[in-house]
Z-matrix of the N, CA and C atoms (Angstrom, degrees):
N
C 1 1.451
C 2 1.525 1 108.88
N 3 1.275 2 114.93 1 144.37
C 4 1.465 3 121.08 2 -179.52
C 5 1.530 4 110.45 3 -76.68
N 6 1.315 5 114.96 4 143.77
C 7 1.461 6 121.12 5 -179.63
C 8 1.516 7 111.41 6 -60.13
N 9 1.327 8 117.67 7 -38.53
C 10 1.463 9 119.81 8 -177.11
C 11 1.535 10 111.98 9 -64.52
N 12 1.336 11 117.21 10 -28.67
C 13 1.464 12 120.26 11 176.58
C 14 1.530 13 109.54 12 -67.51
N 15 1.333 14 116.05 13 -44.21
C 16 1.465 15 120.52 14 179.34
C 17 1.524 16 110.47 15 -66.22
N 18 1.325 17 116.95 16 -45.93
C 19 1.461 18 120.75 17 179.58
C 20 1.528 19 111.16 18 -60.63
N 21 1.315 20 117.18 19 -33.26
C 22 1.462 21 122.19 20 178.97
C 23 1.517 22 113.22 21 -66.66
N 24 1.307 23 117.16 22 -18.26
C 25 1.466 24 121.67 23 179.82
C 26 1.527 25 112.38 24 -94.98
N 27 1.309 26 117.34 25 1.07
C 28 1.463 27 122.27 26 -176.39
C 29 1.522 28 110.97 27 -110.15
N 30 1.326 29 116.83 28 162.49
C 31 1.461 30 123.38 29 179.95
C 32 1.533 31 110.36 30 -107.87
N 33 1.330 32 115.82 31 149.90
C 34 1.472 33 124.11 32 176.29
C 35 1.539 34 111.78 33 52.91
N 36 1.316 35 115.66 34 50.52
C 37 1.465 36 121.03 35 -179.37
C 38 1.529 37 109.14 36 -78.80
N 39 1.342 38 115.66 37 129.61
C 40 1.462 39 122.05 38 177.29
C 41 1.519 40 109.10 39 -131.31
N 42 1.328 41 115.92 40 140.65
C 43 1.465 42 120.01 41 174.37
C 44 1.522 43 108.50 42 -67.50
N 45 1.343 44 115.62 43 140.85
C 46 1.470 45 120.31 44 -179.58
C 47 1.520 46 110.50 45 -129.32
N 48 1.314 47 116.55 46 22.99
C 49 1.459 48 121.46 47 -178.18
C 50 1.519 49 109.59 48 133.58
N 51 1.312 50 115.34 49 -172.93
C 52 1.454 51 120.86 50 179.99
C 53 1.527 52 109.98 51 -68.81
N 54 1.319 53 116.60 52 118.48
C 55 1.467 54 123.18 53 179.65
C 56 1.525 55 112.82 54 59.99
N 57 1.356 56 116.59 55 30.30
C 58 1.468 57 121.67 56 179.07
C 59 1.523 58 109.03 57 -134.00
N 60 1.346 59 115.41 58 143.56
C 61 1.446 60 121.14 59 179.22
C 62 1.515 61 110.05 60 -143.01
N 63 1.330 62 114.76 61 162.32
C 64 1.455 63 121.98 62 170.82
C 65 1.516 64 106.30 63 -126.68
N 66 1.337 65 115.49 64 147.38
C 67 1.460 66 120.13 65 179.88
C 68 1.525 67 108.25 66 -155.23
N 69 1.323 68 115.40 67 168.39
C 70 1.460 69 119.52 68 173.12
C 71 1.524 70 107.84 69 -73.15
N 72 1.309 71 115.79 70 136.81
C 73 1.457 72 120.92 71 -180.00
C 74 1.525 73 109.06 72 -73.45
N 75 1.332 74 117.44 73 126.62
C 76 1.466 75 120.19 74 -179.62
C 77 1.529 76 113.66 75 -78.00
N 78 1.332 77 117.57 76 -7.86
C 79 1.464 78 121.01 77 -176.10
C 80 1.526 79 112.98 78 -89.36
N 81 1.314 80 117.15 79 -8.12
C 82 1.462 81 120.39 80 176.21
C 83 1.532 82 108.69 81 -149.31
N 84 1.320 83 116.27 82 165.54
C 85 1.462 84 120.49 83 176.85
C 86 1.513 85 108.11 84 -68.45
N 87 1.303 86 116.19 85 113.83
C 88 1.460 87 121.19 86 -171.25
C 89 1.524 88 109.63 87 -126.96
N 90 1.323 89 117.02 88 111.46
C 91 1.458 90 121.03 89 -179.88
C 92 1.509 91 113.84 90 -80.81
N 93 1.340 92 115.88 91 -33.64
C 94 1.462 93 119.57 92 176.55
C 95 1.524 94 107.44 93 -130.34
N 96 1.324 95 117.08 94 148.42
C 97 1.456 96 120.89 95 -173.63
C 98 1.537 97 114.16 96 -53.36
N 99 1.339 98 114.54 97 121.44
C 100 1.464 99 119.97 98 175.97
C 101 1.527 100 110.85 99 -123.07
N 102 1.321 101 115.93 100 4.60
C 103 1.464 102 120.90 101 -179.30
C 104 1.525 103 109.55 102 -103.20
N 105 1.325 104 115.97 103 126.18
C 106 1.464 105 121.28 104 175.23
C 107 1.528 106 108.52 105 -104.19
N 108 1.321 107 114.77 106 137.40
C 109 1.459 108 121.41 107 -179.70
C 110 1.522 109 107.65 108 -128.13
N 111 1.338 110 116.40 109 136.36
C 112 1.465 111 120.26 110 178.41
C 113 1.511 112 108.72 111 -141.62
N 114 1.324 113 116.02 112 136.09
C 115 1.460 114 120.89 113 173.15
C 116 1.527 115 107.77 114 -100.31
N 117 1.337 116 116.17 115 125.57
C 118 1.466 117 121.02 116 -179.30
C 119 1.517 118 110.44 117 -80.58
N 120 1.324 119 116.03 118 167.89
C 121 1.459 120 121.47 119 178.57
C 122 1.524 121 111.41 120 -60.30
N 123 1.344 122 116.86 121 -26.97
C 124 1.460 123 121.21 122 -179.75
C 125 1.527 124 112.15 123 -83.39
N 126 1.336 125 116.91 124 -4.43
C 127 1.455 126 120.82 125 179.65
C 128 1.515 127 114.37 126 91.04
N 129 1.326 128 117.76 127 8.08
C 130 1.458 129 121.28 128 176.11
C 131 1.525 130 108.72 129 -83.65
N 132 1.314 131 116.42 130 154.53
C 133 1.457 132 120.76 131 -177.60
C 134 1.531 133 109.06 132 -114.15
N 135 1.317 134 115.78 133 124.47
C 136 1.453 135 122.09 134 178.57
C 137 1.521 136 108.31 135 -103.25
N 138 1.328 137 116.40 136 135.34
C 139 1.456 138 120.55 137 177.99
C 140 1.524 139 109.28 138 -129.99
N 141 1.332 140 115.35 139 143.11
C 142 1.465 141 121.25 140 -179.11
C 143 1.517 142 108.63 141 -146.80
N 144 1.339 143 115.64 142 119.55
C 145 1.458 144 120.21 143 174.13
C 146 1.520 145 107.06 144 -95.16
N 147 1.308 146 116.49 145 121.31
C 148 1.457 147 121.80 146 -177.76
C 149 1.525 148 112.09 147 -76.85
N 150 1.331 149 117.29 148 -5.17
C 151 1.462 150 120.78 149 174.00
C 152 1.529 151 110.56 150 -92.21
N 153 1.332 152 116.36 151 -8.15
C 154 1.462 153 120.07 152 174.20
C 155 1.513 154 117.26 153 107.80
N 156 1.307 155 119.12 154 4.38
C 157 1.467 156 120.36 155 178.40
C 158 1.526 157 109.80 156 -67.29
N 159 1.319 158 116.13 157 144.94
C 160 1.466 159 119.99 158 179.56
C 161 1.526 160 110.34 159 -78.20
N 162 1.310 161 115.57 160 155.78
C 163 1.467 162 120.83 161 177.49
C 164 1.526 163 109.92 162 -60.05
N 165 1.326 164 116.53 163 -36.94
C 166 1.458 165 121.04 164 179.39
C 167 1.526 166 110.97 165 -63.40
N 168 1.336 167 117.47 166 -43.27
C 169 1.463 168 121.10 167 178.38
C 170 1.523 169 111.60 168 -65.78
N 171 1.311 170 116.37 169 -38.64
C 172 1.472 171 120.73 170 179.05
C 173 1.526 172 109.62 171 -63.80
N 174 1.326 173 116.50 172 -47.54
C 175 1.467 174 120.62 173 179.64
C 176 1.528 175 110.67 174 -60.72
N 177 1.329 176 116.34 175 -46.28
C 178 1.464 177 120.24 176 -178.90
C 179 1.528 178 111.32 177 -59.67
N 180 1.334 179 116.60 178 -37.47
C 181 1.470 180 120.84 179 -178.21
C 182 1.525 181 112.73 180 -65.97
N 183 1.330 182 117.13 181 -22.08
C 184 1.472 183 120.08 182 178.71
C 185 1.535 184 111.79 183 -114.20
N 186 1.337 185 114.93 184 18.01
C 187 1.462 186 119.67 185 174.04
C 188 1.515 187 115.16 186 75.04
N 189 1.322 188 117.09 187 30.62
C 190 1.455 189 120.83 188 179.52
C 191 1.521 190 110.92 189 -122.72
N 192 1.318 191 115.15 190 169.76
C 193 1.453 192 122.13 191 172.08
C 194 1.522 193 107.22 192 -115.67
N 195 1.329 194 116.87 193 160.80
C 196 1.468 195 120.47 194 179.71
C 197 1.529 196 111.65 195 -54.55
N 198 1.323 197 117.01 196 -37.53
C 199 1.466 198 120.53 197 -178.27
C 200 1.531 199 111.88 198 -60.54
N 201 1.330 200 117.06 199 -24.02
C 202 1.465 201 120.88 200 -179.60
C 203 1.528 202 112.60 201 -69.33
N 204 1.323 203 117.39 202 -14.73
C 205 1.465 204 120.75 203 179.70
C 206 1.523 205 112.62 204 -81.81
N 207 1.318 206 116.36 205 -7.71
C 208 1.456 207 119.77 206 -174.98
C 209 1.517 208 111.97 207 -108.47
N 210 1.312 209 114.63 208 141.88
C 211 1.454 210 123.10 209 179.44
C 212 1.525 211 108.70 210 -62.09
N 213 1.312 212 116.67 211 130.96
C 214 1.464 213 121.44 212 -179.07
C 215 1.522 214 112.09 213 -54.61
N 216 1.316 215 118.11 214 -38.83
C 217 1.469 216 120.54 215 -177.52
C 218 1.523 217 111.93 216 -72.75
N 219 1.339 218 116.88 217 -16.14
C 220 1.462 219 121.14 218 -179.84
C 221 1.525 220 112.10 219 -91.48
N 222 1.331 221 116.97 220 -12.23
C 223 1.459 222 119.78 221 -178.33
C 224 1.521 223 109.54 222 -72.47
N 225 1.273 224 115.58 223 145.21
C 226 1.464 225 120.33 224 178.12
C 227 1.514 226 109.00 225 -149.23
N 228 1.300 227 114.36 226 161.92
C 229 1.457 228 119.65 227 176.68
C 230 1.511 229 107.57 228 -102.92
N 231 1.290 230 114.85 229 119.88
C 232 1.461 231 119.57 230 177.90
C 233 1.523 232 108.20 231 -74.04
N 234 1.290 233 114.66 232 135.53
C 235 1.450 234 119.04 233 177.16
C 236 1.514 235 108.50 234 -97.85
N 237 1.301 236 114.88 235 120.81
C 238 1.466 237 119.89 236 178.69
C 239 1.517 238 107.85 237 -94.82
N 240 1.297 239 115.08 238 120.76
C 241 1.454 240 120.88 239 177.75
C 242 1.524 241 107.42 240 -123.41
N 243 1.328 242 115.53 241 100.89
C 244 1.463 243 117.47 242 -178.50
C 245 1.521 244 111.27 243 -63.67
N 246 1.295 245 113.94 244 142.53
C 247 1.462 246 120.15 245 179.13
C 248 1.519 247 107.77 246 -79.42
N 249 1.309 248 115.71 247 130.22
C 250 1.455 249 120.58 248 178.39
C 251 1.525 250 108.49 249 -83.06
N 252 1.322 251 116.20 250 124.09
C 253 1.457 252 119.32 251 178.68
C 254 1.528 253 109.46 252 -129.18
N 255 1.294 254 114.84 253 153.98
C 256 1.453 255 121.96 254 175.70
C 257 1.530 256 105.68 255 -97.84
N 258 1.331 257 116.36 256 104.04
C 259 1.461 258 121.59 257 -174.83
C 260 1.526 259 111.50 258 -57.87
N 261 1.318 260 117.90 259 -44.83
C 262 1.462 261 120.62 260 -178.60
C 263 1.522 262 110.39 261 -61.55
N 264 1.316 263 116.21 262 -42.78
C 265 1.470 264 120.71 263 179.71
C 266 1.528 265 110.51 264 -62.99
N 267 1.332 266 117.20 265 -43.49
C 268 1.466 267 121.65 266 179.84
C 269 1.532 268 110.86 267 -64.39
N 270 1.326 269 117.06 268 -43.43
C 271 1.473 270 121.10 269 179.79
C 272 1.531 271 110.96 270 -65.46
N 273 1.327 272 115.96 271 -40.97
C 274 1.462 273 119.83 272 178.41
C 275 1.524 274 111.00 273 -62.08
N 276 1.328 275 116.98 274 -40.46
C 277 1.466 276 121.24 275 -179.72
C 278 1.533 277 110.54 276 -64.47
N 279 1.318 278 116.62 277 -42.53
C 280 1.464 279 120.86 278 178.96
C 281 1.527 280 109.88 279 -66.24
N 282 1.319 281 116.68 280 -43.31
C 283 1.466 282 120.55 281 179.73
C 284 1.522 283 110.69 282 -61.58
N 285 1.314 284 118.06 283 -39.94
C 286 1.466 285 121.72 284 178.37
C 287 1.525 286 110.83 285 -63.73
N 288 1.332 287 116.83 286 -42.25
C 289 1.469 288 120.39 287 179.27
C 290 1.523 289 110.57 288 -61.60
N 291 1.337 290 117.45 289 -46.32
C 292 1.462 291 120.37 290 -179.68
C 293 1.525 292 111.40 291 -67.71
N 294 1.315 293 115.97 292 -39.23
C 295 1.459 294 120.04 293 178.69
C 296 1.522 295 110.46 294 -60.58
N 297 1.328 296 116.68 295 -41.88
C 298 1.470 297 121.91 296 179.61
C 299 1.532 298 109.79 297 -64.72
N 300 1.338 299 116.95 298 -44.21
C 301 1.466 300 120.76 299 -179.10
C 302 1.526 301 111.12 300 -65.43
N 303 1.322 302 117.29 301 -40.98
C 304 1.468 303 120.31 302 178.63
C 305 1.528 304 109.88 303 -64.58
N 306 1.314 305 116.50 304 -43.54
C 307 1.448 306 121.12 305 179.12
C 308 1.533 307 110.99 306 -60.92
N 309 1.354 308 117.34 307 -43.48
C 310 1.466 309 121.52 308 178.51
C 311 1.523 310 110.67 309 -63.27
N 312 1.325 311 116.39 310 -39.66
C 313 1.461 312 120.77 311 -179.76
C 314 1.539 313 111.04 312 -65.70
N 315 1.329 314 115.53 313 -45.73
C 316 1.466 315 119.54 314 -177.86
C 317 1.516 316 113.54 315 -70.22
N 318 1.318 317 116.38 316 -31.35
C 319 1.464 318 120.71 317 -177.74
C 320 1.520 319 112.53 318 -92.88
N 321 1.290 320 116.54 319 1.09
C 322 1.454 321 121.28 320 173.74
C 323 1.460 322 112.28 321 82.44
């Protein structure tokens, strides 16, 4: 999502530097801007409410989801590949380690 679309949904938006803005947080009653917005070089949008509102609450208050803060070209699907383990082998290894430590402790 473009930064200007997000900024258009906020109140009292002020520039705070290159690719940085401040605005009133839409997730709580905000009299003076407590929300910081920054667009990264990759096109992702970072938001921080200094009063403590979560990014999820801020997005919801302006009709967005967290995923909308990220550049479409930067999104990816993580591939989960569970590690195959032999439970009996792992348990035996742990039991051997403890058995050795107990034996060392008892034998001084």
